[in-house]
Structure formats: C-alpha cells, structure tokens
C-alpha positions in Angstrom: 0.0 0.0 0.0 1.5 3.3 -1.1 1.9 6.2 1.4 0.3 9.5 0.6 2.6 12.5 -0.2 2.0 15.9 1.4 -0.2 17.2 -1.3 -2.5 14.1 -1.3 -2.7 14.1 2.4 -3.7 17.8 2.4 -6.4 17.1 -0.2 -7.8 14.1 1.8 -7.6 16.2 5.0 -9.5 19.1 3.4 -12.2 16.7 2.2 -12.6 15.3 5.7 -12.7 18.9 7.2 -15.3 20.0 4.7 -17.5 17.0 5.3 -17.0 17.3 9.1 -18.1 20.9 9.0 -21.1 20.0 6.9 -22.2 17.4 9.4 -21.6 19.8 12.3 -23.7 22.5 10.7 -26.6 20.0 9.9 -26.3 18.4 13.3 -26.3 21.8 15.0 -29.4 22.9 13.0 -31.3 19.7 13.8 -30.3 20.0 17.5 -31.3 23.6 17.7 -34.6 23.3 15.8 -35.6 20.3 17.9 -34.6 21.9 21.2 -36.6 25.0 20.3 -39.6 22.9 19.4 -39.4 21.1 22.7 -39.0 24.3 24.6 -41.9 26.0 22.9 -44.2 23.1 23.7 -43.1 23.5 27.4 -44.0 27.2 27.4 -40.5 28.6 28.0 -39.9 32.2 27.0 -37.8 33.2 23.9 -35.2 34.8 26.2 -34.6 31.6 28.0 -34.5 29.6 24.7 -31.9 32.0 23.2 -29.6 32.3 26.2 -29.7 28.6 27.2 -31.1 26.1 24.9 -30.2 27.7 21.6 -26.8 28.8 23.0 -26.1 25.2 24.2 -27.3 23.8 20.9 -25.0 26.1 18.9 -22.1 25.3 21.3 -22.6 21.6 20.9 -20.1 21.3 18.0 -17.4 23.0 20.2 -18.3 20.6 23.0 -17.9 17.4 21.0 -14.9 18.6 19.1 -13.0 19.9 22.1 -13.6 16.7 24.2 -12.7 14.5 21.2 -9.5 16.5 20.6 -8.4 16.4 24.2 -9.0 12.7 24.6 -7.2 12.1 21.3 -4.1 13.9 22.7 -4.6 17.3 21.0 -5.3 19.7 24.0 -4.1 22.7 21.9 -7.0 22.1 19.5 -9.4 21.8 22.5 -8.3 25.1 24.1 -7.9 26.9 20.8 -11.4 25.9 19.7 -13.0 27.5 22.8 -11.0 30.7 22.7 -11.2 31.0 18.9 -14.9 30.3 18.9 -15.5 33.1 21.5 -13.6 35.5 19.3 -15.4 34.3 16.2 -18.8 34.6 17.9 -18.2 38.3 18.5 -16.0 39.5 15.7 -17.5 37.3 13.0 -21.0 36.1 13.9 -22.1 39.3 15.6 -20.5 41.3 12.8 -22.3 39.6 10.0 -25.6 39.8 11.9 -25.1 43.6 12.5 -24.2 44.2 8.9 -27.5 42.6 7.8 -29.5 44.6 10.3 -28.4 46.8 13.3 -28.6 44.9 16.5 -30.6 46.7 19.2 -31.0 45.4 22.8 -32.3 46.5 26.1 -29.2 47.0 28.3 -31.2 46.1 31.4 -32.3 42.7 30.0 -28.8 41.5 29.2 -26.8 43.2 32.0 -26.7 40.0 34.2 -25.8 37.8 31.2 -23.0 40.1 30.2 -21.6 40.1 33.8 -21.7 36.3 33.8 -19.9 36.2 30.4 -17.2 38.5 31.7 -16.8 36.5 34.9 -16.6 33.2 32.9 -13.8 34.7 30.7 -11.9 35.9 33.8 -12.3 32.5 35.4 -10.0 30.8 32.8 -7.2 33.3 33.1 -5.5 31.5 36.1 -5.7 28.2 34.4 -4.2 29.5 31.2 -1.3 31.1 33.0 -0.8 28.0 35.0 -0.9 25.9 31.9 -3.4 23.4 33.3 -7.2 23.2 34.0 -7.6 20.3 36.4 -10.7 18.1 36.8 -11.8 19.9 40.0 -11.6 23.2 38.1 -13.9 21.8 35.5 -16.3 20.6 38.1 -16.5 24.1 39.7 -17.1 25.6 36.3 -19.9 23.2 35.5 -21.5 23.9 38.9 -21.4 27.6 38.1 -23.1 26.9 34.7 -25.9 25.0 36.4 -26.5 28.0 38.8 -26.6 30.3 35.8 -29.1 28.1 34.0 -31.3 28.0 37.2 -31.1 31.8 37.4 -32.2 32.1 33.7 -35.0 29.7 34.3 -36.4 31.5 37.3 -35.9 34.9 35.6 -37.7 33.9 32.4 -41.5 34.3 32.2 -43.4 31.0 31.6 -46.5 30.9 29.6 -48.6 28.3 31.5 -51.3 28.4 28.8 -48.9 27.6 26.0 -50.4 25.6 23.2 -49.4 22.0 22.8 -48.8 22.5 19.1 -49.3 19.9 16.4 -47.6 16.6 16.2 -46.7 16.8 12.5 -43.2 15.8 11.5 -40.6 13.7 13.2 -40.6 13.6 17.0 -38.3 16.4 18.3 -36.7 14.1 20.8 -35.8 11.7 18.0 -34.4 14.7 16.0 -32.3 15.8 19.0 -30.7 12.3 19.2 -30.0 12.3 15.5 -28.5 15.8 15.7 -26.2 14.8 18.6 -25.0 11.7 16.8 -24.4 13.8 13.7 -22.4 16.3 15.8 -20.2 13.4 17.2 -19.4 12.0 13.7 -18.8 15.5 12.3 -16.4 16.4 15.2 -14.4 13.2 14.7 -14.0 14.0 11.0 -13.2 17.6 11.6 -10.5 16.9 14.3 -8.8 14.1 12.4 -8.9 16.1 9.1 -7.6 19.3 10.7 -4.8 17.5 12.5 -3.8 15.6 9.3 -3.9 18.8 7.3 -2.0 20.7 9.9 0.7 18.1 10.1 1.0 18.1 6.3 1.4 21.9 6.2 3.5 22.2 9.4 0.8 24.2 11.3 0.8 23.9 15.1 -2.4 22.4 16.6 -3.1 25.5 18.7 -3.3 27.6 15.5 -5.5 24.9 13.9 -7.9 25.1 16.8 -7.9 28.9 16.9 -8.8 29.3 13.2 -10.1 26.4 11.1 -11.9 24.4 13.8 -13.1 27.5 15.7 -14.6 28.9 12.5 -16.1 25.6 11.5 -17.7 25.0 14.9 -19.0 28.6 15.0 -21.0 28.1 11.8 -24.2 27.0 13.7 -24.1 30.3 15.6 -23.6 32.2 12.3 -26.5 30.4 10.7 -28.8 31.0 13.6 -27.9 34.7 14.0 -28.2 35.4 10.2 -31.7 34.0 10.3 -32.5 36.0 13.4 -31.1 39.2 11.8 -33.3 38.8 8.8 -36.3 38.6 11.1 -35.2 41.5 13.3 -34.8 39.2 16.4 -32.0 41.1 18.1 -32.8 39.4 21.5 -32.1 36.0 20.0 -28.9 37.2 18.4 -27.4 38.8 21.5 -28.8 36.1 23.9 -27.4 33.4 21.6 -23.9 34.9 21.4 -23.6 35.7 25.1 -25.0 32.3 26.1 -22.7 30.5 23.6 -19.6 32.3 24.9 -20.6 31.3 28.5 -21.3 27.7 27.5 -18.0 27.5 25.6 -16.1 28.2 28.8 -18.2 26.7 31.5 -19.3 23.7 29.6 -17.0 23.0 26.6 -13.7 23.7 28.4 -14.9 22.4 31.7 -16.2 19.0 30.4 -13.0 18.6 28.4 -10.9 19.0 31.6 -13.2 16.6 33.5 -12.8 13.9 30.9 -9.0 14.5 30.9 -7.0 17.3 32.7 -6.6 20.0 30.1 -2.9 20.9 29.4 -2.8 24.5 28.1 0.1 25.7 25.8 1.9 28.8 26.9 1.2 30.6 23.6 -2.4 31.1 24.7 -1.3 33.2 27.7 1.1 35.2 25.6 -1.1 36.1 22.6 -4.6 34.6 22.3 -6.0 35.2 25.8 -5.3 39.0 25.8 -7.2 39.1 22.5 -10.3 37.2 23.7 -10.3 39.4 26.9 -10.1 42.6 24.9 -12.8 41.5 22.4 -15.1 40.4 25.2 -14.7 43.6 27.1 -15.3 45.7 23.9 -18.5 43.7 23.2 -19.8 44.1 26.7 -18.9 47.8 26.7 -20.8 48.4 23.4 -24.0 46.8 24.8 -23.7 48.3 28.3 -23.2 51.8 27.0 -24.9 52.0 23.7 -27.3 49.1 23.7 -26.7 48.6 19.9 -24.2 47.4 17.3 -24.7 49.1 13.9 -23.6 48.2 10.5 -20.4 50.3 10.6 -19.4 48.7 13.9 -20.2 45.2 12.4 -18.0 46.0 9.4 -15.1 47.1 11.7 -15.5 43.9 13.8 -15.4 41.7 10.7 -12.1 43.4 9.6 -10.8 42.8 13.0 -11.5 39.1 12.7 -9.9 38.9 9.3 -6.8 40.6 10.8 -6.7 38.2 13.7 -6.9 35.2 11.4 -4.1 36.5 9.1 -2.0 37.2 12.2 -2.3 33.6 13.3 -0.7 32.3 10.0 1.6 35.2 9.2 3.5 34.4 12.5 4.0 30.9 11.3 5.3 32.1 7.9 7.7 34.5 9.5 9.0 31.6 11.7 9.4 29.4 8.7 7.0 26.8 10.1 4.8 26.2 7.1 5.8 24.2 4.1 3.6 24.4 1.1 
C-alpha cells in the first residue's frame, strides 16, 4: 500500500474537514430546531431559549470537538477551539448579523448575562497562566453553569397556557438524538482532518484550533444569527452569542478537563488570551453603554476578525514553520 505524499494528504484532510463541517452544521441545525420545538411546547420564553437552549445547541459542536480533541491527545485544539470560537462569535458572527440589520437590545435585560460572560472569561485566566485546567476546576465551572441556568429559568417568564402545538413531522426528541449523533461524527472527521492537514502543512495544533476548527464549529451560531437578523430578532442574536460564549467556557472547556485534565500551551497566555479578553470587554462595553451594534461597527469587527486570522498564520510564515 502506497503512502500519501504531502499534497495528497492535504487534499484528503481538506475533504474530511469539509464533510465534518457540513455534518456539524446540519447536526447543529437539527439539534437547535428540535430543542426550540421542545422548549416552545413546554411554554418557555424566547429569552430563556436564546440564552440557554439555543446557546447550548450552537455550542454543541465545540463541546464534542474539544472533548474529542483532548481525549485524542490534542489539547491545543481543544483550548484553541474554545478561545477561537468566542472570538469568532463576537468578531465574525455578531459582525455579520449587525451588517444585515443593526442589533438593538435593552441594556437592562442583558446586564446580568454580560456580567456572567465577563466572569466566565476571567475565570479561565488563572488556568491559562498555570498551563493546566484540572478536573476539580472543570467541576467548579460546570456547577457555576448550572447555577446560571437555574437563574435564567427563574428569571424567564413562563406561559402556562402555551399551546401543545401539532404533532406533525418527526418527534423532536428523535431529532435531538439524530442531531447529537451527527455532531459526534462531524467532530471526529473535523478533528482528524484538521490534524492531518496541519501536520502536512506544518501548522501547530493551537493555531488549527484557533482558526479552522473555531470557524467551523461557529457556523451553527452564524447560521442562527443570520436567520434571526433577517427577522429582526435582536434578542435572539445577543442572547445566543452571550450564552454561547458562556457555555463554551463553563461547559466545553470544563467538560474537556473533567474527561481528561486539560494541558494549556503557553502561547495562549502570551497572545490569544489577551485578545479574547479585549474582544469580550469591547463587546460588553458596546452593549452596556450604547445598547446597539450598527452596520459600521459590524464591518469594523469583521475586519478585526480577518486581521486576527491573518496574524495567526503570518506568524508561522515568519518563523518558517509552514511548508507548502
């Protein structure tokens, strides 16, 4: 059996990545749609759906991908996926949504959620500087997430007279299961394809996680927010992004460390963590002070994301790490 050369390996890897991303997007869509259907039948408010169920649904690709990567011995992809996804959620997903239609939100309604997002971001700083997130740290983070969900549930208004809805179409519980299985298969293809492609091109796993995988697993958020922007549902856009960023840290990173202690490369402390902190603070500031993100701001954020991605790879080229 003949071995594959670098070019052939790169092509096979790109094919695996493309199919993995496709499955992640489809699985994410099925999971979200089914979860929303279940939530609506239970009478939960839109705000609760956006900040918890939809946010968790769109973060499911990051969850499966990061756990799979850490267990497979690629912790750099796991950590990079979380940090890169949070950056992508703000600078790419929010930017695209704002360019379609200005995002306007009540500052009072999202103030607590923004504070929780800032606290969650700050919580990972010690672990990143220490180079390790132990199991007990992951347990504490998951416990914090549970408290946040309970708060959201109690703060949301429930419609006790909600209609049962029709029973046409496939059972939403069955679709949730199908969606989750699809996410698992997609994450496996994405991780293995990205690692193979990165090895072929000489790209470090941390950079792979921060860019290709972070972008791929953020596509469900992008799809949901674009649809919401077209319908003028700013609450769903903001709630989904804030909730997703919270879930990425307190769920994705936490469960990854619970399954296997998460070793964190020193490069994250030196370059990537300051960026995600700055981006998160800027996002919170804009919503706290102005309560809106317009088209011009969205365009500037998109340019910032492009610059961030280029910087990830230009550093490798300068160091002579890539081989085409």
